[in-house]
N, C-alpha and C positions, 0 to 999 in steps of 0.2 A: 685626382690621380698623383696625391702627395706620396703615397706609399710607393708607386712605380717610380717617382723620381728619386727618392731616397734610395730604394733597393732594386735597380733595374735589374740585376742579374737573377733575382729570386722572383720577382713580380711582373712580368712583362705585359704590356697591353697590346692585344692582339693587332697586327698591322704594323706596329711601331719596333724597329730594331734598336737593341741596346747601342748606345753611342760611346759607352765607355765601361772599363772595368776596374773597380776600386781594388787596389793592392792590398792583400790580406796580410795582416801581421803574424809572424810565426807564432804558433801556439794557440792562436784564436779561432774560435769555430765561427762559420758564418751564420749570420741571423737569418732566420727563415719566417715566413708567413704564411699560414695555411689558408687556402681557400675555403670559405666557410660555406659557400653556396650549396654545396652538395652534402652537408653534415646534418643530422638531425638533432634538434635541440628540444627540450622540455618546453611544452606549450601549458599555460596555466589559463584554466577556463573559470569564470565566475559567475556563480548563480545570482542572479539579481531579482529572481521572480518565483514565488512559490506555486505557480501555475504549472500545467501539464500539456501545454498546447504545443511544444516544441517551437517555442519563438525565441527569436534572439538575432543578434548581429555582431559579427566579429568574434570576440573571446568572451561575449556576456549573453546570458539569456536564461531561459528556465532549466531545470536539472536535465530533464529530456534532451533538450536542444544541445547542451554542453556534452552529454555522454554520445549523441550522435555525431558531433562535429570532432570528438577525440577519437571515435571509430574511425572516421573518415579521414583524419589527418594523416599525412605520411610520417610525421614525427613518430619515433618509436615510444617515446613517454610522454604521458600527459597527467596533469594534475587539475582537478576540480575544487575549488574553494568557494565559500559563500560570503557574500557580501556582509560586511560588518553591521550587526543589528538585525539581520535576516534570520528570523526564526518561526517556529510553527509548523504546520503539517503540509506536506506536499501530497495531495491525493491523486493517485494515478487514474486517469481516464481513458487511456489509450493502450492499455495492457502493461506488462512488464517492461523493465528497463534491462535492455541487452547491451552487454559490455564484449568486445570482440578484440580490445587492444589492452596492452599495459596501461595501467590507470590508478591514480591515487584519487580518493574522494574524501576530503577533510570537511566534516562538519562542525558546527559550533558547539556540539555537546549533545549526547544522547537525550538529555532532558530539555532540550532547546529545538530539536529538529526531529520529525518524524516523516519517513517515507511510507505511505499507506498504500497497500493493494485494495482498499476499500471493500475488501471480502468478494472482489471480481476478478482479481487475477493476482499472479505472483508479483514480487518486488522486483528483485535482481536475478537475472539469469547471466551467469558469467561463462562466456563461450569462448575464452581466449586460450588457443590451443598450445601445445608444446611447453606446457609449464609457465607460460607468461605471467607476470605478476600483478595481481590486482589488490589493492588496499583500500579498506573502507575504515573510516575512524570517526568516532564521536558523532554517531547518529542512532536513531531507532530504526529497525525494519519492523513493520506490523501488518497485521490484516491481510496477509497474502493467501493465496489458495492455491498454488502450485506455480512454480517458475520454470519447470523443465519436465521431461518425460523419463521414466525409467521403465523397462519391462511392459510398455504400453500403458502404464499408468502415470497419473501426475506424479511429481517429486518436488521436493524442496519448497513447501509453501512459503516461505519468505525468502530464501536464497536457494539457487541451484547452481553448482559448480561443477563443470565439466573439463577435467583435466588441467585446469590453471592452478598456479600458486597463489593461494588467496589468504591474505592476513586480515583479521578484524579487530579493531584497537577500540575498547571502551564502547562496543556497541552493543544496543539492547535488541534482542529479537522476540517479539512478543506478539500474542494473539493470532498467531498464524496457524491454519489449518488445512486439512485435506479431507474431502469427501471419501477418498480411498487412494491408496497409493504409500509412498515412502517418504519419510523426513518432513514432518509436519512443519518444523522449523527451518531446517537446513538440510540439504542433502549434497554429499560431496563424492563425486562419481570419478574416480581414478586421479583425482587432484591431491594437492597439498594444501592443507589449511592450518594456519596458525591463529589462534584465538587468545587474546589476552585481555583480562579485566573486563569481560563482558557479562552479559546476562542473558539467558535464553528462557523464557518464561511463559507460562499460561498457552501452551501449545495444546489445541483443543482436539486434534485427532492426528495419528502419527507421532512418531518420536519427535523430541526436541531437536535432535541431530543425527542423521545417519550417515555413516562413512562406509561406503562400498568400494573395496579394492583401492582405498586411498590411503594417505597418512594424515594424521591431525594431531597436532600439539596444542593442548588447552591448559590456559595457566589462569589462577586466580579468577575463576568465572563461576557464577551462580547458575544452576540449571535446575529448574524448578516449575512445579504446576503442570507437568505433562499429564493430561487427564486420561488419555486412551491409549497410551504407549509408553514405552521406556523414555527416560530422559536422554539416553545415548543408546543408539546401536551401532556396532562397528563389526565389519567385516574385512577390516584391513589392519593397520598399524595405528596405535594411539597411545597417547601419553597424556595423562591428567597430572597437573601439579596445582597444588592449594586451592582446589575446586570445592564447592559447596554442591552436593547432588541431594536435592531436598524436595520431599513432598510430591514425587512423582508416582504414577500408576506402577511403574518400575524403575529402579535407578539406571544401571548400565548393564547392557547385555553385549559380551564380545565373543565372537568365534575367531578371532584373528589373534593379534600380539597386543596385549594392553599392559602399560607401566602405569602405577598410580602411586603418588607420594605426596604426603600431607594434605590429605583430602578428606572431607566428611560427607559420610552417606547418612542422612536422617530422614526418618518419617515416609520411607519410599515403600511401595508395595502394597497395595489395597487389592485384594482378592486377585492378584496378578499371577499367573501360573508360573512358577520357578523363579521369578525375578523380584527379590526384595531389594537389597542395597545393590547387589551385584550379582550377575550370571555369566559364568566363564565357561565356554566350550573350546577354547583354544589355549593359548599360554598367557597367564596372568602374573604380575608381579605386584604386590601391594606393600608399602613401606609407610610407616609412622602415619597411619591414618585411623579415622574414627568411624565406628558403625553403630549408631544409636538409633533405638526405636524403629527398625525396619522389620516388616513382614513379608513372609512369603507362603505360597500354598502350592505343593505341600512341603518343600524343603528348602532350608538353607535360607533363614531370615535376613542373615548379613551377607553371607556369599554361598552361592549355590555353584559347584563345579562339577560337571559331567564330561567324563572323558578327556579331561584337559589336564594341564599341568598348572598348579597354583603354588604360589611361594608368598607367605604372609610373614612380614616381619615389622616389629616395633609397633604394632597396632592394637587397638581396643575395641572389643565388641561389647556392648551393653543394651540391655532392653530389647533385643532382637527376638523374633518369635516365629515359629513355624510348626508344622504337624512332625516334621523330622529335621533335626539339626538347627536348633534355634539361633546359633551364632554361624555355624559353617556346616555344610553338607557337602562332601567328597564322595561322589559315586562315580566308580571307575577313576582311571587318571591317577594323578599324584598330588599330595598335598605335603608341603613343607611349612611348618609353623613354628616360628622362632621369636623369643623374647616378645611375646604378646600376652594380653590379658583378656580373657573370657569371663565376664562376670554379671551376673542377673538376666542371663538369656533363658528362654523358655520353649520347650518343644512338648507337644501334646503326648507324643508316642515314644521318640527314641532320641537320644542325644541331645540334652538341654543346652550342652554346650558345642559339642562336635559329634556328627555321625559320619562314618566311614563304612560304606557298604557297597553291595553289588559288584564285587571284585575289583574294588579298587587295587591298582598296582601295589602301592604302599602309601602310609602316611607316616610322616617323621614329625615329631612334636619335641622341640629342644627350649629349655630354659623360658618356660611359659608358666602362666598362673591361671588355672581353670578353677574357678570357684563360685559359690552361691548361684549356679545354674540349676535349671530344675525340669523335671518331666513331669506331667500332670494326670495322665492316664495310666493305669495298669490293668487295662481290660484284657490283655493278651499276655501270656507268660513271657514272650520274648520282648516286650515293650521294658523301656527301662534306660538306665545310663545317664544319670543327672548331668554328669560332667562330660562322658565320652562313652560313645557306643561303637564298638568296632565288631564287624562281622564280616567273615569270607574276605578278609584283607590281612595285611601285614601291617601292623601298627608299632612303629618303633619309638619308644619314649625314652627321653633322656633329660635329667636335671629339671624335672617339671613338677609344680604342685598341683595336684588334683584332689580337691578337699572340701568339705563343707556344702557338697551339691545334695540336691534332693531329688528322689524320685517316687513316683506312686507306684512303680513297677518295681523291676528287679535291678540291683546295683545301683546303690545311691551315688557312687561316684564314677565307677567305670562297668559297663557290662559289655563283656567279651574277652577275647584272648588277645594280649599284647605281647610284644617283644621288648623287654625293658633293657635298655643300655645302662641302666643304673643311676643311682642317686637322684630318685624321685621320692616325693612325698606323696603318699596317697591316704586319704582320710579313712576309707572303707573299701576293702578288697573283695567282698562277697560279690559272687557272679562275674568274677574276672580271674584271670591267671597270667604267668609269664614274668612275675615279679622276681628280682633277684636279692642277694644278701645286702648290697649297698643300698637298697631302697628302704625308706622309713613307711611302714604300713600300719593301718589301724582295722578294726572290726567293727561291727555294728554294736557290740558290747562295749568295746572300748576304742571309740573313733579318735583318730589323730587330729587334734586342732593345731591348724598351722600358723595361726597367731598372728592375723594380718590385720592391718589398718583398714579404714574405709576406702572404697575407690574414689580417687581424687586426684587433684593435680599435684604430683610430688617432683614436679620439675620435668623437663624434656617435652616433646611435643604431644605426648597423649597420657591419658589417666592412668594410674596403676595402683595396687594394693602394696603398701609399705611393709615390710617386715618388722614387727614389734621387737624389743629388746630380749624378749624370752621365746621367740619363735625357734621351733626345732629345725626349720630351714637354714638358720644361720650357721655358716662355716661347715655344712655338710654336702656341699655341692661336688659335682663332676670337676676333676683337676684339668680335663681337657679343655674346659671353656675358659680357663684363666686368661685374664689379659684382654677378653673380648667384652665390647659394651654390653650393658643391661639395656631394657627397653627405653630407658630415659636418656642415655648416652654416657652414663657413669661407668668408668671401666671396672671390671671385676678384679678382684685380686690377682697378681699375676702368677703366684706359685701354688699358694695354698689358702685355706680358709674361704673358698668360694662359698656363694650362697645358692639355694635351690629356687628356681622360679624366674620371673621376669625382673625381679628387683634385687639388685645387690646393694647391701647396706654398707656404706663407707663411712669413714670417720668424719666428723664435723671440722671444717678448716675456717669457717666463718659465720657470722650471724647476720640474718636480714631482720630488720625492725619494720613491722606493718603498723603504721600509726596514721591518724588522722592529717591531713594538711594543716588543719587548724582547730584550736580548742579555744574555749572561753577560759579565762583566768579564774582558777578556783573550782574548776568543774572537774570531777573524776571521770577518765575516759579510759579506752581498752587499748594496749599495746600489746603485739604478739612478737614474740621472739621466736625465729625460726632458725634451726641450726642446719646449715647446708655443707655439701661435700665441696671438693675442689673443682667440680664441675657444675657448682651452682645448682645442685640437686638436694632434696631433702635428705638429710642426714638422721634417719629414723631411730637409730639406736643411743643416740646422746643422752647421757644421763649426768652430765656436769653440773657445776654450781654456778650460778651468773650473779654478777655484782652490777649495780646500776650507778651511773652518775649523771650529773647535769650541769649545764651552765647556769641554770635557774637555782640560786643558792636558797631559795625558799620552796623548792619542789617537794612534794611528799613522794618518795620513791619506794619501791618494794625493798623488803629486807633481801639479803643473799637467799637465793632459792636453788634448790637441786631440783633437776628435772627427773621426773619418774618415767619409768618404762612405758607407762600408759600413754604419757605426752607424745610419744612417737615423734620426738625432735622438735615439737613447737609447743609453746605455752603462752597463755594470755595472762597479763598481769593489768591490775588497776593502778593509776597514778594521778597525780594532780601537779599541774604547772600553774605558778602563782604571778609570775612576773610578764608583763606584756612585750611583745617583741618575739624575733626569731630566738629560739632555745635549742639547744643540742641535747640529745640523750645518747647516752653511751653505754653499752653492755660489754662485759669482759669475763670470761671464764676465770674462776679465781685460782684455778691450778695451772692454767695455760693461757697467760697474758697475751698472746699473739691471737687467739681465738677472740674475735671481738667484731662489734658492728655498731652502727650509730643510726640516728634519724635526726632530722630537724622538722621541729613543729613551729607553726606560726600562734603564738598566744596572744589572743585578742582581749582588751578590755571586756569586761562581763556586759557592758551596755552595748558593745558594737553588734549590729545584727550580723549573722552568719548563716550560710547553707549547712546542713547536715553533713558531716562526714566522719566516717568511722573506719576501724579498722576490720578485717574480716576475721572473726573469731568465733569459736564455739565454747569459750569460757573454759571449760575443763578440758583443756587439752585442744590447743588452736590447730588451725588448719591453714595451709597454703591457699592462696587465692583458688577459687574454682573448685570448693569441695563438691564432689559428687558421692551421694550416699546410696546403699542399695535399695532396690525397690522392694525387695522382700523384707528388709528387716530395719531400714532406717539406719542412721548413724550408729556405729559400734560404741561409740562414747555418747553418753546421755550430755546432751548442750546444757551449759549453765552459765548465762551472761553475768550472774551477780551482781545485777543492777548497773552494769558498765554502760556509759553512753557510747553509742554507735557500735554496739556489738550485736549484730543480728545473729538469731539463733538458725542453724542449719537443721531443717527437720528432714522429712522424707524426701524421697528422690525428686519429686515433682516441685519442691521448694529450693531447687539449686539455685545457688547465688548468680547474680547477673555478671559476676566477674569472671564466669567461663566463657562468656560470649566472645571475645576477642579470639580465644583459641578455637572454639569449636563452631562459631557462628559468625565468621567475621563479616558477612555481607547481609544480615538479617537483623531486624529490629529485636531489640531486648524483649519485648513483650511476645513477639513471635516465637522466639526461641524457648522463652518459658512455656509458652502454650505447648510446643512439642515435646515437653517434659511431663506432661500431665497425663494421667492414666484416662481420663474421661474427655480429652481433647477432640475436636472433630479434626481428623487429620486426613480426611477423604482427599484424593488428589484433585488440583484445581481450586481448593476451597479456602486456600490461604492467600493472604495479600501480602506481597515480598516487596521490600524496599529495593530498588534497581540502582541505588547509588553507587 
């Protein structure tokens, strides 16, 4: 009773009266001790056994024991950890694991611990009411067959959440299935889910994740290999950030509110009705995302929107296909497309790029580039519209390039009536109407060439077509878009001389040198000089003269060279360094010395073994990392390596450089990503092996 003796006025022992009262000094607060007996503290349970017999003692046991103890524990918060070095698979033999209290389960790593339903039961059933918090981290949930019920059918093959607030951190949900029901991987019913850096893969029946009247925020997560449903189905509120939606029967289907940012949708939609990359029947906002090689039947290979509101900004659609609307199909509802690129998409019948039909309220296309899209059949008179097909709708077009599209039917670039808001560039206007005096238009006899570079990484989060120095889209744009960003994030000229389309060409302010990390002394190698604007994006219209210098006094450097218009802001040079050690290379514009850049290269003695490393260049006009060339025509500039070491040739679309992987395929292997880009690749859902790292 030491505390009672020291502080008798605030801590009395029952049955004993205080014998004295200590005088309190002026200005001092009395010390106070809180009775801890009635207070709930965090209890930490440790899993020491991979069995499933619900065996244990005290705060240690198998996982089922620890969860049961946490559920019955009067403490409000509980945590489960795993004994150091305990790894492997927990095979459930007594059915699903039910969580009814706030709980954290922290595994040793998704690659080290798996909780398996053994194809006999679900895995986790979260029944913590009133939004109580459950957190699962660093484990794998596998082989579940239904953890809850919805509408009288099984739901949530691996995990079922009923009204709780559930967070999954670095969790893999894989190989789960339902004979029938909803949410083959995860089902969220009225709950709140937060999923971070996870993988939902190889769901054999049902969707990878179903969100029903709940909310879900999913970040940096891969959803792939859903073979009999969509990767995600949502009838609530959902946010996707930095996610990879890949090789599912359908990508994402939403009838609620959906926000997508910095995501990649690729190789989704195999004979799946209306769901290729994304299907929207509610309100969807898509920003800075990529839709690559998705397919839908019959409409909207990249995105299908029916009766909903769809807003797309800063995004790229390429290689998508459908019967109607290769990239986007907007049927009823509204479409707002801004600062986006639609290139190399295919429709069989109408709208290789976009179709707006069936009485859509209106579509509005602003500052976008729609090029190299195709419709392949002209069997009926109303088929066509290689870039845009607009029928029975109000199509508002502003500051947009629609050119170099192809159609086997009517209307190479546009088929239908539009309401031009001015400052557009249209290659051929046959079979369309509504263009105004500020538009630049061509005809079948005299098509207007927009003079674009290839679809490639020109800076920013998504690929674009750069404007070449002689493009008629330069300085002919809408004054009302001045000061706004282009697709890459470069600000458009604030007052005048704006450009048409998704790409704004700004002056160069710096050089970036793409060079090998190391070279052999005396060996000629490739170095690419890239002109960048103040936002770090490609300055495609740079035509200045550059001068080289080096700390290697014996180096063989290029002569002063003027960039040509066809260089599009990037040129590859050959040079040789002779002196071993770290050597600097500098490049400066001869007329503007502040426009400069440099690189450091490790020069090895010629006898020193080294791994090959080279710059990313196509020789005759270099590319930024991640060159994407068009499916229909290959690169717009013929590659020419000129015998330079480490200068790979960029060929047709399927030979895309691996350097694009970090941007568009951040969580899959290089070989898989390259497979996705091949015309003859087997991309049937569930057939791909995906790295879950």
